Chimera marker file (.cmm) of the C-alpha trace (Angstrom):
<marker_set name="trace">
<marker id="1" x="10.639" y="72.471" z="99.874" r="1" g="1" b="0" radius="0.5"/>
<marker id="2" x="11.445" y="72.142" z="96.201" r="1" g="1" b="0" radius="0.5"/>
<marker id="3" x="13.530" y="68.966" z="96.465" r="1" g="1" b="0" radius="0.5"/>
<marker id="4" x="11.202" y="67.322" z="98.979" r="1" g="1" b="0" radius="0.5"/>
<marker id="5" x="8.235" y="67.834" z="96.693" r="1" g="1" b="0" radius="0.5"/>
<marker id="6" x="9.795" y="67.109" z="93.311" r="1" g="1" b="0" radius="0.5"/>
<marker id="7" x="11.919" y="64.151" z="94.397" r="1" g="1" b="0" radius="0.5"/>
<marker id="8" x="9.711" y="62.563" z="97.070" r="1" g="1" b="0" radius="0.5"/>
<marker id="9" x="6.215" y="64.027" z="96.647" r="1" g="1" b="0" radius="0.5"/>
<marker id="10" x="6.287" y="65.570" z="100.148" r="1" g="1" b="0" radius="0.5"/>
<marker id="11" x="4.273" y="68.784" z="100.518" r="1" g="1" b="0" radius="0.5"/>
<marker id="12" x="5.652" y="71.045" z="103.236" r="1" g="1" b="0" radius="0.5"/>
<marker id="13" x="3.281" y="73.406" z="105.084" r="1" g="1" b="0" radius="0.5"/>
<marker id="14" x="3.764" y="76.091" z="107.743" r="1" g="1" b="0" radius="0.5"/>
<marker id="15" x="7.207" y="77.068" z="106.475" r="1" g="1" b="0" radius="0.5"/>
<marker id="16" x="9.157" y="79.801" z="108.252" r="1" g="1" b="0" radius="0.5"/>
<marker id="17" x="11.138" y="81.304" z="105.366" r="1" g="1" b="0" radius="0.5"/>
<marker id="18" x="13.877" y="83.322" z="107.077" r="1" g="1" b="0" radius="0.5"/>
<marker id="19" x="14.304" y="85.474" z="103.969" r="1" g="1" b="0" radius="0.5"/>
<marker id="20" x="10.598" y="86.403" z="103.937" r="1" g="1" b="0" radius="0.5"/>
<marker id="21" x="10.643" y="87.200" z="107.650" r="1" g="1" b="0" radius="0.5"/>
<marker id="22" x="13.775" y="89.344" z="107.227" r="1" g="1" b="0" radius="0.5"/>
<marker id="23" x="12.100" y="91.281" z="104.410" r="1" g="1" b="0" radius="0.5"/>
<marker id="24" x="8.983" y="91.960" z="106.495" r="1" g="1" b="0" radius="0.5"/>
<marker id="25" x="10.970" y="92.880" z="109.629" r="1" g="1" b="0" radius="0.5"/>
<marker id="26" x="13.509" y="95.159" z="107.896" r="1" g="1" b="0" radius="0.5"/>
<marker id="27" x="12.013" y="96.057" z="104.525" r="1" g="1" b="0" radius="0.5"/>
<marker id="28" x="15.185" y="94.707" z="102.896" r="1" g="1" b="0" radius="0.5"/>
<marker id="29" x="14.692" y="92.031" z="100.255" r="1" g="1" b="0" radius="0.5"/>
<marker id="30" x="17.117" y="89.523" z="98.762" r="1" g="1" b="0" radius="0.5"/>
<marker id="31" x="19.762" y="89.490" z="101.482" r="1" g="1" b="0" radius="0.5"/>
<marker id="32" x="22.027" y="86.475" z="101.724" r="1" g="1" b="0" radius="0.5"/>
<marker id="33" x="21.963" y="84.281" z="104.797" r="1" g="1" b="0" radius="0.5"/>
<marker id="34" x="25.134" y="85.737" z="106.326" r="1" g="1" b="0" radius="0.5"/>
<marker id="35" x="23.682" y="89.262" z="106.059" r="1" g="1" b="0" radius="0.5"/>
<marker id="36" x="20.500" y="88.082" z="107.794" r="1" g="1" b="0" radius="0.5"/>
<marker id="37" x="22.487" y="86.248" z="110.493" r="1" g="1" b="0" radius="0.5"/>
<marker id="38" x="24.636" y="89.308" z="111.120" r="1" g="1" b="0" radius="0.5"/>
<marker id="39" x="21.570" y="91.563" z="111.365" r="1" g="1" b="0" radius="0.5"/>
<marker id="40" x="20.220" y="89.224" z="114.066" r="1" g="1" b="0" radius="0.5"/>
<marker id="41" x="23.508" y="89.125" z="116.025" r="1" g="1" b="0" radius="0.5"/>
<marker id="42" x="24.135" y="85.471" z="115.131" r="1" g="1" b="0" radius="0.5"/>
<marker id="43" x="27.606" y="84.378" z="114.093" r="1" g="1" b="0" radius="0.5"/>
<marker id="44" x="27.904" y="84.148" z="110.329" r="1" g="1" b="0" radius="0.5"/>
<marker id="45" x="28.726" y="80.981" z="108.439" r="1" g="1" b="0" radius="0.5"/>
<marker id="46" x="32.512" y="81.039" z="107.989" r="1" g="1" b="0" radius="0.5"/>
<marker id="47" x="32.217" y="78.142" z="105.515" r="1" g="1" b="0" radius="0.5"/>
<marker id="48" x="30.442" y="80.361" z="102.962" r="1" g="1" b="0" radius="0.5"/>
<marker id="49" x="32.514" y="81.363" z="99.941" r="1" g="1" b="0" radius="0.5"/>
<marker id="50" x="30.326" y="83.122" z="97.406" r="1" g="1" b="0" radius="0.5"/>
<marker id="51" x="33.325" y="83.695" z="95.131" r="1" g="1" b="0" radius="0.5"/>
<marker id="52" x="32.884" y="80.093" z="93.929" r="1" g="1" b="0" radius="0.5"/>
<marker id="53" x="29.969" y="81.236" z="91.752" r="1" g="1" b="0" radius="0.5"/>
<marker id="54" x="32.330" y="83.328" z="89.618" r="1" g="1" b="0" radius="0.5"/>
<marker id="55" x="34.424" y="80.225" z="88.902" r="1" g="1" b="0" radius="0.5"/>
<marker id="56" x="31.516" y="77.809" z="88.679" r="1" g="1" b="0" radius="0.5"/>
<marker id="57" x="27.959" y="79.191" z="88.337" r="1" g="1" b="0" radius="0.5"/>
<marker id="58" x="26.635" y="75.614" z="88.648" r="1" g="1" b="0" radius="0.5"/>
<marker id="59" x="28.515" y="75.019" z="91.898" r="1" g="1" b="0" radius="0.5"/>
<marker id="60" x="25.584" y="73.351" z="93.685" r="1" g="1" b="0" radius="0.5"/>
<marker id="61" x="24.879" y="71.058" z="90.712" r="1" g="1" b="0" radius="0.5"/>
<marker id="62" x="28.276" y="69.392" z="91.191" r="1" g="1" b="0" radius="0.5"/>
<marker id="63" x="28.032" y="65.736" z="92.187" r="1" g="1" b="0" radius="0.5"/>
<marker id="64" x="29.146" y="64.134" z="94.304" r="1" g="1" b="0" radius="0.5"/>
<marker id="65" x="29.091" y="66.933" z="96.863" r="1" g="1" b="0" radius="0.5"/>
<marker id="66" x="32.545" y="67.857" z="98.092" r="1" g="1" b="0" radius="0.5"/>
<marker id="67" x="33.428" y="68.070" z="101.786" r="1" g="1" b="0" radius="0.5"/>
<marker id="68" x="33.485" y="71.870" z="101.408" r="1" g="1" b="0" radius="0.5"/>
<marker id="69" x="29.938" y="71.862" z="100.001" r="1" g="1" b="0" radius="0.5"/>
<marker id="70" x="28.662" y="69.641" z="102.823" r="1" g="1" b="0" radius="0.5"/>
<marker id="71" x="30.360" y="71.830" z="105.455" r="1" g="1" b="0" radius="0.5"/>
<marker id="72" x="28.896" y="74.972" z="103.874" r="1" g="1" b="0" radius="0.5"/>
<marker id="73" x="25.360" y="73.593" z="103.696" r="1" g="1" b="0" radius="0.5"/>
<marker id="74" x="25.380" y="72.032" z="107.157" r="1" g="1" b="0" radius="0.5"/>
<marker id="75" x="26.721" y="75.240" z="108.702" r="1" g="1" b="0" radius="0.5"/>
<marker id="76" x="23.819" y="77.135" z="107.107" r="1" g="1" b="0" radius="0.5"/>
<marker id="77" x="21.223" y="74.667" z="108.409" r="1" g="1" b="0" radius="0.5"/>
<marker id="78" x="22.809" y="74.681" z="111.865" r="1" g="1" b="0" radius="0.5"/>
<marker id="79" x="21.926" y="78.362" z="112.307" r="1" g="1" b="0" radius="0.5"/>
<marker id="80" x="18.374" y="78.348" z="110.936" r="1" g="1" b="0" radius="0.5"/>
<marker id="81" x="16.562" y="77.374" z="114.159" r="1" g="1" b="0" radius="0.5"/>
<marker id="82" x="18.340" y="80.091" z="116.142" r="1" g="1" b="0" radius="0.5"/>
<marker id="83" x="17.551" y="82.595" z="113.387" r="1" g="1" b="0" radius="0.5"/>
<marker id="84" x="13.872" y="81.608" z="113.241" r="1" g="1" b="0" radius="0.5"/>
<marker id="85" x="13.561" y="81.965" z="117.037" r="1" g="1" b="0" radius="0.5"/>
<marker id="86" x="15.232" y="85.389" z="116.905" r="1" g="1" b="0" radius="0.5"/>
<marker id="87" x="12.956" y="86.549" z="114.093" r="1" g="1" b="0" radius="0.5"/>
<marker id="88" x="9.835" y="85.371" z="115.902" r="1" g="1" b="0" radius="0.5"/>
<marker id="89" x="10.973" y="87.419" z="118.894" r="1" g="1" b="0" radius="0.5"/>
<marker id="90" x="11.498" y="90.528" z="116.755" r="1" g="1" b="0" radius="0.5"/>
<marker id="91" x="8.449" y="90.534" z="114.514" r="1" g="1" b="0" radius="0.5"/>
<marker id="92" x="5.351" y="92.382" z="115.647" r="1" g="1" b="0" radius="0.5"/>
<marker id="93" x="2.094" y="90.493" z="115.981" r="1" g="1" b="0" radius="0.5"/>
<marker id="94" x="0.679" y="92.767" z="113.270" r="1" g="1" b="0" radius="0.5"/>
<marker id="95" x="3.479" y="91.891" z="110.815" r="1" g="1" b="0" radius="0.5"/>
<marker id="96" x="3.738" y="88.166" z="111.482" r="1" g="1" b="0" radius="0.5"/>
<marker id="97" x="0.751" y="87.226" z="109.276" r="1" g="1" b="0" radius="0.5"/>
<marker id="98" x="2.380" y="89.092" z="106.358" r="1" g="1" b="0" radius="0.5"/>
<marker id="99" x="5.651" y="87.148" z="106.817" r="1" g="1" b="0" radius="0.5"/>
<marker id="100" x="3.787" y="83.841" z="107.085" r="1" g="1" b="0" radius="0.5"/>
<marker id="101" x="1.755" y="84.637" z="103.956" r="1" g="1" b="0" radius="0.5"/>
<marker id="102" x="4.905" y="85.504" z="102.033" r="1" g="1" b="0" radius="0.5"/>
<marker id="103" x="6.567" y="82.283" z="103.229" r="1" g="1" b="0" radius="0.5"/>
<marker id="104" x="3.512" y="80.305" z="102.108" r="1" g="1" b="0" radius="0.5"/>
<marker id="105" x="3.486" y="82.037" z="98.723" r="1" g="1" b="0" radius="0.5"/>
<marker id="106" x="7.153" y="81.171" z="98.108" r="1" g="1" b="0" radius="0.5"/>
<marker id="107" x="6.516" y="77.574" z="99.176" r="1" g="1" b="0" radius="0.5"/>
<marker id="108" x="3.695" y="77.280" z="96.651" r="1" g="1" b="0" radius="0.5"/>
<marker id="109" x="5.769" y="78.895" z="93.887" r="1" g="1" b="0" radius="0.5"/>
<marker id="110" x="8.545" y="76.318" z="94.303" r="1" g="1" b="0" radius="0.5"/>
<marker id="111" x="6.049" y="73.479" z="94.614" r="1" g="1" b="0" radius="0.5"/>
<marker id="112" x="4.333" y="74.533" z="91.375" r="1" g="1" b="0" radius="0.5"/>
<marker id="113" x="7.576" y="74.732" z="89.402" r="1" g="1" b="0" radius="0.5"/>
<marker id="114" x="8.232" y="72.054" z="86.841" r="1" g="1" b="0" radius="0.5"/>
<marker id="115" x="11.799" y="70.771" z="86.973" r="1" g="1" b="0" radius="0.5"/>
<marker id="116" x="13.233" y="70.167" z="83.512" r="1" g="1" b="0" radius="0.5"/>
<marker id="117" x="16.928" y="69.379" z="83.773" r="1" g="1" b="0" radius="0.5"/>
<marker id="118" x="19.616" y="70.004" z="86.347" r="1" g="1" b="0" radius="0.5"/>
<marker id="119" x="19.023" y="73.352" z="87.990" r="1" g="1" b="0" radius="0.5"/>
<marker id="120" x="16.818" y="74.689" z="85.192" r="1" g="1" b="0" radius="0.5"/>
<marker id="121" x="13.271" y="75.270" z="86.284" r="1" g="1" b="0" radius="0.5"/>
<marker id="122" x="10.199" y="76.173" z="84.229" r="1" g="1" b="0" radius="0.5"/>
<marker id="123" x="7.018" y="77.573" z="85.717" r="1" g="1" b="0" radius="0.5"/>
<link id1="1" id2="2" r="1" g="1" b="0" radius="0.2"/>
<link id1="2" id2="3" r="1" g="1" b="0" radius="0.2"/>
<link id1="3" id2="4" r="1" g="1" b="0" radius="0.2"/>
<link id1="4" id2="5" r="1" g="1" b="0" radius="0.2"/>
<link id1="5" id2="6" r="1" g="1" b="0" radius="0.2"/>
<link id1="6" id2="7" r="1" g="1" b="0" radius="0.2"/>
<link id1="7" id2="8" r="1" g="1" b="0" radius="0.2"/>
<link id1="8" id2="9" r="1" g="1" b="0" radius="0.2"/>
<link id1="9" id2="10" r="1" g="1" b="0" radius="0.2"/>
<link id1="10" id2="11" r="1" g="1" b="0" radius="0.2"/>
<link id1="11" id2="12" r="1" g="1" b="0" radius="0.2"/>
<link id1="12" id2="13" r="1" g="1" b="0" radius="0.2"/>
<link id1="13" id2="14" r="1" g="1" b="0" radius="0.2"/>
<link id1="14" id2="15" r="1" g="1" b="0" radius="0.2"/>
<link id1="15" id2="16" r="1" g="1" b="0" radius="0.2"/>
<link id1="16" id2="17" r="1" g="1" b="0" radius="0.2"/>
<link id1="17" id2="18" r="1" g="1" b="0" radius="0.2"/>
<link id1="18" id2="19" r="1" g="1" b="0" radius="0.2"/>
<link id1="19" id2="20" r="1" g="1" b="0" radius="0.2"/>
<link id1="20" id2="21" r="1" g="1" b="0" radius="0.2"/>
<link id1="21" id2="22" r="1" g="1" b="0" radius="0.2"/>
<link id1="22" id2="23" r="1" g="1" b="0" radius="0.2"/>
<link id1="23" id2="24" r="1" g="1" b="0" radius="0.2"/>
<link id1="24" id2="25" r="1" g="1" b="0" radius="0.2"/>
<link id1="25" id2="26" r="1" g="1" b="0" radius="0.2"/>
<link id1="26" id2="27" r="1" g="1" b="0" radius="0.2"/>
<link id1="27" id2="28" r="1" g="1" b="0" radius="0.2"/>
<link id1="28" id2="29" r="1" g="1" b="0" radius="0.2"/>
<link id1="29" id2="30" r="1" g="1" b="0" radius="0.2"/>
<link id1="30" id2="31" r="1" g="1" b="0" radius="0.2"/>
<link id1="31" id2="32" r="1" g="1" b="0" radius="0.2"/>
<link id1="32" id2="33" r="1" g="1" b="0" radius="0.2"/>
<link id1="33" id2="34" r="1" g="1" b="0" radius="0.2"/>
<link id1="34" id2="35" r="1" g="1" b="0" radius="0.2"/>
<link id1="35" id2="36" r="1" g="1" b="0" radius="0.2"/>
<link id1="36" id2="37" r="1" g="1" b="0" radius="0.2"/>
<link id1="37" id2="38" r="1" g="1" b="0" radius="0.2"/>
<link id1="38" id2="39" r="1" g="1" b="0" radius="0.2"/>
<link id1="39" id2="40" r="1" g="1" b="0" radius="0.2"/>
<link id1="40" id2="41" r="1" g="1" b="0" radius="0.2"/>
<link id1="41" id2="42" r="1" g="1" b="0" radius="0.2"/>
<link id1="42" id2="43" r="1" g="1" b="0" radius="0.2"/>
<link id1="43" id2="44" r="1" g="1" b="0" radius="0.2"/>
<link id1="44" id2="45" r="1" g="1" b="0" radius="0.2"/>
<link id1="45" id2="46" r="1" g="1" b="0" radius="0.2"/>
<link id1="46" id2="47" r="1" g="1" b="0" radius="0.2"/>
<link id1="47" id2="48" r="1" g="1" b="0" radius="0.2"/>
<link id1="48" id2="49" r="1" g="1" b="0" radius="0.2"/>
<link id1="49" id2="50" r="1" g="1" b="0" radius="0.2"/>
<link id1="50" id2="51" r="1" g="1" b="0" radius="0.2"/>
<link id1="51" id2="52" r="1" g="1" b="0" radius="0.2"/>
<link id1="52" id2="53" r="1" g="1" b="0" radius="0.2"/>
<link id1="53" id2="54" r="1" g="1" b="0" radius="0.2"/>
<link id1="54" id2="55" r="1" g="1" b="0" radius="0.2"/>
<link id1="55" id2="56" r="1" g="1" b="0" radius="0.2"/>
<link id1="56" id2="57" r="1" g="1" b="0" radius="0.2"/>
<link id1="57" id2="58" r="1" g="1" b="0" radius="0.2"/>
<link id1="58" id2="59" r="1" g="1" b="0" radius="0.2"/>
<link id1="59" id2="60" r="1" g="1" b="0" radius="0.2"/>
<link id1="60" id2="61" r="1" g="1" b="0" radius="0.2"/>
<link id1="61" id2="62" r="1" g="1" b="0" radius="0.2"/>
<link id1="62" id2="63" r="1" g="1" b="0" radius="0.2"/>
<link id1="63" id2="64" r="1" g="1" b="0" radius="0.2"/>
<link id1="64" id2="65" r="1" g="1" b="0" radius="0.2"/>
<link id1="65" id2="66" r="1" g="1" b="0" radius="0.2"/>
<link id1="66" id2="67" r="1" g="1" b="0" radius="0.2"/>
<link id1="67" id2="68" r="1" g="1" b="0" radius="0.2"/>
<link id1="68" id2="69" r="1" g="1" b="0" radius="0.2"/>
<link id1="69" id2="70" r="1" g="1" b="0" radius="0.2"/>
<link id1="70" id2="71" r="1" g="1" b="0" radius="0.2"/>
<link id1="71" id2="72" r="1" g="1" b="0" radius="0.2"/>
<link id1="72" id2="73" r="1" g="1" b="0" radius="0.2"/>
<link id1="73" id2="74" r="1" g="1" b="0" radius="0.2"/>
<link id1="74" id2="75" r="1" g="1" b="0" radius="0.2"/>
<link id1="75" id2="76" r="1" g="1" b="0" radius="0.2"/>
<link id1="76" id2="77" r="1" g="1" b="0" radius="0.2"/>
<link id1="77" id2="78" r="1" g="1" b="0" radius="0.2"/>
<link id1="78" id2="79" r="1" g="1" b="0" radius="0.2"/>
<link id1="79" id2="80" r="1" g="1" b="0" radius="0.2"/>
<link id1="80" id2="81" r="1" g="1" b="0" radius="0.2"/>
<link id1="81" id2="82" r="1" g="1" b="0" radius="0.2"/>
<link id1="82" id2="83" r="1" g="1" b="0" radius="0.2"/>
<link id1="83" id2="84" r="1" g="1" b="0" radius="0.2"/>
<link id1="84" id2="85" r="1" g="1" b="0" radius="0.2"/>
<link id1="85" id2="86" r="1" g="1" b="0" radius="0.2"/>
<link id1="86" id2="87" r="1" g="1" b="0" radius="0.2"/>
<link id1="87" id2="88" r="1" g="1" b="0" radius="0.2"/>
<link id1="88" id2="89" r="1" g="1" b="0" radius="0.2"/>
<link id1="89" id2="90" r="1" g="1" b="0" radius="0.2"/>
<link id1="90" id2="91" r="1" g="1" b="0" radius="0.2"/>
<link id1="91" id2="92" r="1" g="1" b="0" radius="0.2"/>
<link id1="92" id2="93" r="1" g="1" b="0" radius="0.2"/>
<link id1="93" id2="94" r="1" g="1" b="0" radius="0.2"/>
<link id1="94" id2="95" r="1" g="1" b="0" radius="0.2"/>
<link id1="95" id2="96" r="1" g="1" b="0" radius="0.2"/>
<link id1="96" id2="97" r="1" g="1" b="0" radius="0.2"/>
<link id1="97" id2="98" r="1" g="1" b="0" radius="0.2"/>
<link id1="98" id2="99" r="1" g="1" b="0" radius="0.2"/>
<link id1="99" id2="100" r="1" g="1" b="0" radius="0.2"/>
<link id1="100" id2="101" r="1" g="1" b="0" radius="0.2"/>
<link id1="101" id2="102" r="1" g="1" b="0" radius="0.2"/>
<link id1="102" id2="103" r="1" g="1" b="0" radius="0.2"/>
<link id1="103" id2="104" r="1" g="1" b="0" radius="0.2"/>
<link id1="104" id2="105" r="1" g="1" b="0" radius="0.2"/>
<link id1="105" id2="106" r="1" g="1" b="0" radius="0.2"/>
<link id1="106" id2="107" r="1" g="1" b="0" radius="0.2"/>
<link id1="107" id2="108" r="1" g="1" b="0" radius="0.2"/>
<link id1="108" id2="109" r="1" g="1" b="0" radius="0.2"/>
<link id1="109" id2="110" r="1" g="1" b="0" radius="0.2"/>
<link id1="110" id2="111" r="1" g="1" b="0" radius="0.2"/>
<link id1="111" id2="112" r="1" g="1" b="0" radius="0.2"/>
<link id1="112" id2="113" r="1" g="1" b="0" radius="0.2"/>
<link id1="113" id2="114" r="1" g="1" b="0" radius="0.2"/>
<link id1="114" id2="115" r="1" g="1" b="0" radius="0.2"/>
<link id1="115" id2="116" r="1" g="1" b="0" radius="0.2"/>
<link id1="116" id2="117" r="1" g="1" b="0" radius="0.2"/>
<link id1="117" id2="118" r="1" g="1" b="0" radius="0.2"/>
<link id1="118" id2="119" r="1" g="1" b="0" radius="0.2"/>
<link id1="119" id2="120" r="1" g="1" b="0" radius="0.2"/>
<link id1="120" id2="121" r="1" g="1" b="0" radius="0.2"/>
<link id1="121" id2="122" r="1" g="1" b="0" radius="0.2"/>
<link id1="122" id2="123" r="1" g="1" b="0" radius="0.2"/>
</marker_set>
């Protein structure tokens, strides 16, 4: 949402934030995508290598993107539709509005951020 809005002026609505849904379903916040995939019995992204952040905290700011970065990102995206479908099947009708509201809140937070330089963001 952040890049679409800040780079192209596109406002995204009705976002299914898999992290927000996972939090509402399990009560566990701030889990990485592989943890959420595993919880939902979906194969994890073997391309992920979080150890890169120790060597290079600005890993995703590197340009041009390397083949490894593209493989990592595309393997994440490839699993999101399956994950969203699984989460929608798991969440109760009473909890779904809470997950949607949290997703909407996070969308608005990123949309309202002011991008300064690189990956630095001011609110």
